[in-house]
N, C-alpha and C positions, 0 to 999 in steps of 0.2 A: 296720739299721732301715729298709730300703728299703720294706717293706710296712707300716710303722707307720700305724695308723688315726689320723685327725685328728678330735678331738671339740671341740664348742663348747658354751658356755653361752649361752642366749638369755634375756634379762630382759624380762618383759612385766608390765604392771600391768593390773588389772581393777578395776572400780568396787566390787565386793562379792564375798563368799566364794562365793555361788551361781554367779556368772559365772565366777569363777576355777576352781571345780570342774568346770564344764562345759567350759571350754577345756582343762583338764588331761585330762579323760576323753576328749574328742574327739581330741586329738593322740596320746594313748596308743593308743586304739583304731585310729587310722589308721597306727600304728607310725612316726610322724614323730619321736617322742622316746622315749628309754629311761626317762626319769624326769621328774617334775614336782614341784617343791617349792613349797608355798604358804606364804607368810609374811604373815599378816594384820596389820592395823593399821600399815601403812607410811604415813608422812606425806609426801605429795608436794607439791612446789612447782613450778609450771610457768606458761608463758605461755599465755593463752587469750583470744582476741579483743582483743588489745592490752593486756591487764592481767595482772599476776602473781596467780595463784590458788593456793589450798591445798586439799587434799582428803585424806581418809583412803582408802587403796586397799589392795588385796591384791597383793603382789609374787609373780609366778610365775617360778621359775627352771627353765627347761627344759634338760635335758641331752640332746644329740643328736649324731649323727654329722655331720660337716661337709658331706657330700654331701646330707643331707636339708634343708639350708638353702635349696636351690634349689626346694623344693616351694612352689607358690603359696599353698597353704592355711596354711603356716607363716609365710610372709612377711606375709600380710594376713588377719587373722581378724575384721575388723569395724570397730569404731569407732576408727579411727586418726586422727580429726580433730585430736587433740592433737599430732600429729607435725608440725605446722606450724612454720615458722621463728619464732623469738622475735619478738613484736611484731605478728604477723599477725592 
């Protein structure tokens, strides 16, 4: 298994289905992912501006080759403000 490919799942949330579909289509067109699964109506709990918040979001499960994770467009696609440390 010397040449075995390494694959990864990347979990991303989007605020709504329209945004999630746009992200899925853009990453597929750029051939950064092999597949994108959209899971609507996910309930998310997270820290935002020092408070715990709750929101309905769409979970996107991207299936990609491990080497594609180095692509800047896959690592950051926009509103990553929620990626702050808890309590910030």
